TORPA-4810 file (N, C-alpha, C, O; in nm, 3 decimals):
<nodes>
NODE_1_-1.873_-0.744_-3.975_-1.907_-0.868_-4.040_-1.984_-0.959_-3.944_-2.084_-1.020_-3.983_Q
NODE_2_-1.938_-0.968_-3.819_-2.004_-1.056_-3.723_-2.149_-1.014_-3.698_-2.238_-1.099_-3.692_E
NODE_3_-2.173_-0.884_-3.683_-2.308_-0.832_-3.659_-2.397_-0.861_-3.781_-2.512_-0.900_-3.767_V
NODE_4_-2.341_-0.842_-3.899_-2.414_-0.866_-4.024_-2.458_-1.013_-4.032_-2.575_-1.041_-4.054_C
NODE_5_-2.365_-1.103_-4.015_-2.395_-1.245_-4.027_-2.484_-1.295_-3.914_-2.562_-1.388_-3.934_E
NODE_6_-2.475_-1.234_-3.796_-2.561_-1.271_-3.683_-2.708_-1.238_-3.713_-2.797_-1.303_-3.659_A
NODE_7_-2.733_-1.140_-3.797_-2.870_-1.104_-3.838_-2.923_-1.197_-3.946_-3.041_-1.190_-3.981_R
NODE_8_-2.839_-1.285_-3.999_-2.881_-1.373_-4.108_-2.856_-1.313_-4.244_-2.907_-1.361_-4.345_G
NODE_9_-2.776_-1.207_-4.247_-2.745_-1.141_-4.374_-2.618_-1.200_-4.435_-2.547_-1.278_-4.372_C
NODE_10_-2.594_-1.162_-4.559_-2.473_-1.204_-4.630_-2.369_-1.093_-4.623_-2.404_-0.975_-4.630_S
NODE_11_-2.243_-1.130_-4.611_-2.133_-1.035_-4.604_-2.044_-1.057_-4.726_-1.999_-1.169_-4.750_W
NODE_12_-2.020_-0.952_-4.803_-1.940_-0.964_-4.924_-1.864_-0.834_-4.949_-1.919_-0.741_-5.009_C
NODE_13_-1.739_-0.825_-4.902_-1.661_-0.704_-4.928_-1.644_-0.681_-5.078_-1.632_-0.776_-5.155_P
NODE_14_-1.644_-0.556_-5.117_-1.632_-0.521_-5.258_-1.554_-0.392_-5.275_-1.547_-0.309_-5.184_T
NODE_15_-1.495_-0.376_-5.391_-1.424_-0.253_-5.424_-1.514_-0.153_-5.495_-1.472_-0.041_-5.525_D
NODE_16_-1.638_-0.191_-5.521_-1.733_-0.103_-5.589_-1.773_0.008_-5.494_-1.820_-0.019_-5.383_V
NODE_17_-1.756_0.132_-5.535_-1.786_0.247_-5.450_-1.933_0.247_-5.410_-2.021_0.226_-5.493_A
NODE_18_-1.959_0.271_-5.284_-2.094_0.285_-5.226_-2.179_0.158_-5.231_-2.298_0.164_-5.201_N
NODE_19_-2.123_0.046_-5.266_-2.198_-0.079_-5.267_-2.199_-0.136_-5.124_-2.096_-0.134_-5.057_A
NODE_20_-2.313_-0.186_-5.078_-2.318_-0.240_-4.941_-2.242_-0.371_-4.929_-2.242_-0.453_-5.021_P
NODE_21_-2.177_-0.389_-4.817_-2.107_-0.514_-4.791_-2.198_-0.613_-4.721_-2.175_-0.734_-4.725_W
NODE_22_-2.303_-0.562_-4.655_-2.397_-0.644_-4.581_-2.534_-0.632_-4.647_-2.584_-0.521_-4.667_C
NODE_23_-2.595_-0.746_-4.680_-2.725_-0.741_-4.749_-2.800_-0.871_-4.723_-2.741_-0.972_-4.684_F
NODE_24_-2.933_-0.867_-4.746_-3.014_-0.986_-4.731_-2.983_-1.083_-4.845_-2.968_-1.040_-4.959_F
NODE_25_-2.973_-1.212_-4.815_-2.954_-1.311_-4.923_-3.083_-1.328_-5.002_-3.190_-1.284_-4.958_P
NODE_26_-3.074_-1.391_-5.118_-3.191_-1.411_-5.205_-3.302_-1.489_-5.137_-3.420_-1.463_-5.163_E
NODE_27_-3.267_-1.584_-5.051_-3.370_-1.668_-4.989_-3.417_-1.614_-4.854_-3.472_-1.689_-4.774_D
NODE_28_-3.397_-1.485_-4.829_-3.440_-1.425_-4.703_-3.593_-1.430_-4.690_-3.663_-1.420_-4.790_T
NODE_29_-3.644_-1.445_-4.568_-3.790_-1.442_-4.551_-3.845_-1.300_-4.552_-3.967_-1.280_-4.552_P
NODE_30_-3.758_-1.202_-4.552_-3.800_-1.062_-4.552_-3.818_-1.009_-4.693_-3.769_-1.068_-4.790_Y
NODE_31_-3.888_-0.900_-4.704_-3.898_-0.829_-4.831_-4.005_-0.885_-4.923_-4.102_-0.945_-4.879_G
NODE_32_-3.985_-0.863_-5.052_-4.084_-0.894_-5.154_-4.023_-0.978_-5.265_-3.901_-0.979_-5.285_Y
NODE_33_-4.108_-1.049_-5.335_-4.063_-1.127_-5.450_-4.157_-1.098_-5.567_-4.269_-1.050_-5.548_S
NODE_34_-4.110_-1.127_-5.687_-4.193_-1.110_-5.805_-4.317_-1.195_-5.791_-4.309_-1.314_-5.758_L
NODE_35_-4.432_-1.135_-5.816_-4.557_-1.207_-5.793_-4.646_-1.210_-5.914_-4.766_-1.186_-5.903_G
NODE_36_-4.592_-1.239_-6.026_-4.674_-1.244_-6.146_-4.592_-1.205_-6.267_-4.470_-1.215_-6.268_G
NODE_37_-4.663_-1.161_-6.368_-4.597_-1.127_-6.493_-4.521_-0.995_-6.483_-4.560_-0.905_-6.409_N
NODE_38_-4.416_-0.987_-6.557_-4.345_-0.862_-6.577_-4.404_-0.803_-6.703_-4.383_-0.853_-6.814_T
NODE_39_-4.479_-0.695_-6.686_-4.555_-0.636_-6.796_-4.479_-0.518_-6.858_-4.445_-0.422_-6.788_E
NODE_40_-4.455_-0.525_-6.986_-4.391_-0.414_-7.055_-4.495_-0.306_-7.080_-4.605_-0.334_-7.126_E
NODE_41_-4.458_-0.180_-7.049_-4.548_-0.067_-7.072_-4.489_0.022_-7.181_-4.380_-0.005_-7.232_T
NODE_42_-4.559_0.128_-7.216_-4.511_0.220_-7.320_-4.381_0.287_-7.279_-4.300_0.322_-7.364_A
NODE_43_-4.360_0.305_-7.147_-4.241_0.377_-7.100_-4.141_0.288_-7.026_-4.034_0.336_-6.988_K
NODE_44_-4.174_0.161_-7.005_-4.081_0.075_-6.930_-4.145_-0.056_-6.889_-4.180_-0.138_-6.974_G
NODE_45_-4.159_-0.076_-6.756_-4.207_-0.203_-6.703_-4.300_-0.181_-6.585_-4.291_-0.080_-6.516_W
NODE_46_-4.390_-0.278_-6.563_-4.475_-0.280_-6.444_-4.469_-0.422_-6.389_-4.490_-0.520_-6.461_R
NODE_47_-4.440_-0.432_-6.259_-4.423_-0.562_-6.194_-4.502_-0.564_-6.063_-4.504_-0.465_-5.990_V
NODE_48_-4.566_-0.676_-6.035_-4.633_-0.695_-5.907_-4.536_-0.763_-5.811_-4.475_-0.864_-5.845_T
NODE_49_-4.524_-0.707_-5.690_-4.439_-0.765_-5.587_-4.526_-0.810_-5.471_-4.615_-0.736_-5.428_L
NODE_50_-4.501_-0.929_-5.420_-4.575_-0.982_-5.306_-4.482_-0.999_-5.187_-4.367_-1.039_-5.202_N
NODE_51_-4.534_-0.968_-5.069_-4.457_-0.987_-4.947_-4.421_-1.134_-4.934_-4.504_-1.221_-4.959_K
NODE_52_-4.297_-1.161_-4.896_-4.250_-1.301_-4.892_-4.314_-1.383_-4.781_-4.369_-1.490_-4.807_R
NODE_53_-4.309_-1.334_-4.657_-4.365_-1.410_-4.545_-4.424_-1.313_-4.445_-4.425_-1.192_-4.466_Q
NODE_54_-4.474_-1.367_-4.336_-4.536_-1.283_-4.233_-4.434_-1.203_-4.153_-4.471_-1.110_-4.081_A
NODE_55_-4.308_-1.237_-4.164_-4.205_-1.162_-4.091_-4.199_-1.019_-4.142_-4.212_-0.994_-4.262_L
NODE_56_-4.179_-0.925_-4.051_-4.174_-0.784_-4.089_-4.063_-0.715_-4.013_-4.046_-0.735_-3.892_S
NODE_57_-3.989_-0.632_-4.082_-3.885_-0.554_-4.016_-3.940_-0.422_-3.964_-3.890_-0.370_-3.864_L
NODE_58_-4.042_-0.367_-4.030_-4.088_-0.233_-3.997_-4.236_-0.227_-3.960_-4.279_-0.128_-3.901_F
NODE_59_-4.315_-0.328_-3.993_-4.457_-0.329_-3.963_-4.540_-0.258_-4.068_-4.486_-0.184_-4.150_G
NODE_60_-4.672_-0.281_-4.065_-4.766_-0.221_-4.159_-4.726_-0.242_-4.305_-4.740_-0.152_-4.387_D
NODE_61_-4.677_-0.361_-4.335_-4.637_-0.392_-4.472_-4.758_-0.399_-4.565_-4.868_-0.433_-4.521_D
NODE_62_-4.738_-0.369_-4.689_-4.842_-0.372_-4.791_-4.812_-0.486_-4.887_-4.697_-0.506_-4.927_I
NODE_63_-4.913_-0.560_-4.923_-4.896_-0.665_-5.023_-5.029_-0.685_-5.094_-5.132_-0.703_-5.028_S
NODE_64_-5.028_-0.682_-5.224_-4.915_-0.664_-5.314_-4.876_-0.517_-5.327_-4.947_-0.427_-5.283_P
NODE_65_-4.761_-0.496_-5.389_-4.710_-0.363_-5.423_-4.679_-0.364_-5.572_-4.630_-0.464_-5.625_V
NODE_66_-4.707_-0.255_-5.638_-4.674_-0.244_-5.781_-4.545_-0.162_-5.795_-4.531_-0.056_-5.734_I
NODE_67_-4.453_-0.213_-5.875_-4.330_-0.142_-5.909_-4.341_-0.102_-6.055_-4.353_-0.187_-6.143_L
NODE_68_-4.337_0.029_-6.081_-4.333_0.079_-6.218_-4.195_0.136_-6.244_-4.143_0.216_-6.166_E
NODE_69_-4.137_0.095_-6.354_-4.005_0.142_-6.395_-4.023_0.218_-6.525_-4.082_0.167_-6.620_V
NODE_70_-3.971_0.341_-6.530_-3.986_0.425_-6.649_-3.849_0.472_-6.697_-3.774_0.534_-6.622_E
NODE_71_-3.818_0.441_-6.821_-3.696_0.489_-6.883_-3.723_0.634_-6.927_-3.794_0.657_-7.025_F
NODE_72_-3.667_0.731_-6.855_-3.699_0.871_-6.884_-3.602_0.934_-6.982_-3.644_0.998_-7.079_Q
NODE_73_-3.474_0.916_-6.958_-3.373_0.966_-7.051_-3.264_0.859_-7.058_-3.273_0.756_-6.990_T
NODE_74_-3.164_0.882_-7.139_-3.055_0.784_-7.149_-2.984_0.766_-7.015_-2.925_0.661_-6.990_K
NODE_75_-2.988_0.870_-6.929_-2.917_0.864_-6.801_-3.008_0.874_-6.679_-2.959_0.886_-6.567_D
NODE_76_-3.139_0.870_-6.700_-3.231_0.883_-6.585_-3.340_0.778_-6.590_-3.410_0.761_-6.691_R
NODE_77_-3.354_0.707_-6.477_-3.455_0.604_-6.460_-3.546_0.649_-6.345_-3.498_0.699_-6.243_L
NODE_78_-3.675_0.631_-6.361_-3.769_0.661_-6.253_-3.835_0.531_-6.211_-3.880_0.454_-6.295_R
NODE_79_-3.841_0.507_-6.080_-3.919_0.394_-6.033_-4.019_0.441_-5.930_-3.992_0.533_-5.853_F
NODE_80_-4.134_0.377_-5.930_-4.243_0.416_-5.843_-4.302_0.290_-5.781_-4.337_0.196_-5.852_R
NODE_81_-4.313_0.288_-5.649_-4.375_0.179_-5.576_-4.508_0.230_-5.521_-4.513_0.338_-5.461_L
NODE_82_-4.616_0.153_-5.540_-4.744_0.199_-5.486_-4.836_0.082_-5.454_-4.820_-0.029_-5.505_Y
NODE_83_-4.932_0.111_-5.368_-5.034_0.016_-5.326_-5.147_0.019_-5.429_-5.213_0.122_-5.443_D
NODE_84_-5.172_-0.090_-5.500_-5.277_-0.089_-5.603_-5.418_-0.092_-5.544_-5.516_-0.070_-5.615_P
NODE_85_-5.429_-0.119_-5.414_-5.560_-0.134_-5.352_-5.603_-0.015_-5.268_-5.716_-0.011_-5.218_N
NODE_86_-5.515_0.082_-5.251_-5.549_0.197_-5.167_-5.477_0.320_-5.218_-5.355_0.320_-5.232_K
NODE_87_-5.553_0.424_-5.246_-5.491_0.548_-5.293_-5.423_0.619_-5.176_-5.480_0.630_-5.068_E
NODE_88_-5.303_0.665_-5.199_-5.225_0.734_-5.097_-5.172_0.864_-5.156_-5.169_0.881_-5.278_R
NODE_89_-5.130_0.953_-5.069_-5.075_1.080_-5.115_-4.946_1.055_-5.191_-4.862_0.976_-5.149_F
NODE_90_-4.931_1.123_-5.302_-4.805_1.122_-5.377_-4.765_1.267_-5.402_-4.850_1.351_-5.434_E
NODE_91_-4.639_1.295_-5.389_-4.589_1.429_-5.416_-4.620_1.463_-5.562_-4.582_1.387_-5.652_V
NODE_92_-4.689_1.575_-5.586_-4.726_1.609_-5.724_-4.608_1.665_-5.802_-4.599_1.786_-5.827_P
NODE_93_-4.517_1.577_-5.838_-4.394_1.616_-5.907_-4.406_1.583_-6.055_-4.419_1.466_-6.093_L
NODE_94_-4.403_1.684_-6.137_-4.409_1.665_-6.282_-4.268_1.675_-6.339_-4.201_1.777_-6.324_K
NODE_95_-4.225_1.570_-6.404_-4.092_1.568_-6.465_-4.111_1.537_-6.613_-4.164_1.432_-6.650_I
NODE_96_-4.068_1.629_-6.697_-4.077_1.605_-6.841_-3.982_1.493_-6.880_-3.868_1.488_-6.835_D
NODE_97_-4.030_1.405_-6.964_-3.952_1.291_-7.004_-3.970_1.265_-7.153_-4.083_1.247_-7.199_S
NODE_98_-3.860_1.264_-7.229_-3.873_1.232_-7.371_-3.906_1.084_-7.392_-3.954_1.046_-7.498_P
NODE_99_-3.879_1.000_-7.289_-3.910_0.858_-7.299_-3.819_0.786_-7.397_-3.841_0.791_-7.518_G
NODE_100_-3.719_0.720_-7.344_-3.628_0.641_-7.427_-3.662_0.494_-7.409_-3.738_0.458_-7.318_V
NODE_101_-3.609_0.411_-7.491_-3.629_0.267_-7.478_-3.513_0.207_-7.398_-3.411_0.272_-7.378_T
NODE_102_-3.530_0.085_-7.354_-3.425_0.018_-7.279_-3.296_0.008_-7.360_-3.187_0.015_-7.304_A
NODE_103_-3.309_-0.009_-7.491_-3.191_-0.023_-7.576_-3.113_0.108_-7.587_-2.992_0.105_-7.610_E
NODE_104_-3.180_0.221_-7.569_-3.114_0.352_-7.580_-3.050_0.397_-7.449_-2.965_0.486_-7.449_E
NODE_105_-3.091_0.337_-7.337_-3.045_0.380_-7.205_-2.900_0.340_-7.180_-2.850_0.242_-7.234_A
NODE_106_-2.833_0.420_-7.096_-2.696_0.393_-7.056_-2.691_0.310_-6.927_-2.590_0.311_-6.856_N
NODE_107_-2.799_0.238_-6.897_-2.809_0.155_-6.778_-2.894_0.034_-6.812_-2.960_0.030_-6.916_Y
NODE_108_-2.893_-0.065_-6.723_-2.971_-0.187_-6.744_-3.065_-0.208_-6.625_-3.035_-0.169_-6.513_E
NODE_109_-3.178_-0.271_-6.652_-3.274_-0.306_-6.547_-3.295_-0.456_-6.550_-3.320_-0.514_-6.655_V
NODE_110_-3.284_-0.519_-6.433_-3.306_-0.664_-6.421_-3.406_-0.688_-6.311_-3.409_-0.617_-6.211_E
NODE_111_-3.490_-0.789_-6.329_-3.585_-0.830_-6.225_-3.547_-0.969_-6.178_-3.613_-1.024_-6.090_F
</nodes>
């Protein structure tokens, strides 16, 4: 807990299996925030994320980043993060998807 809080993170013990006890708070200068409209697509959602500040944990950060969320089956969600300004290698993985709606899924997505 002391190491977590010394980094400026939040500490919150939980009984939820595999949930982190140490995490960045909402107002952290690190990471990304919603940077525009949340666009509904035929298979889910597309959201633009912008880097919050100049601080970087890993370097070579990309901004903006596009997050695509696809409802594939009632129990499977696919998300894809990519740079809209530069094409990069992506693993050529083809996954058949019947495409369900958010109302049919056994999970919820929040932005």
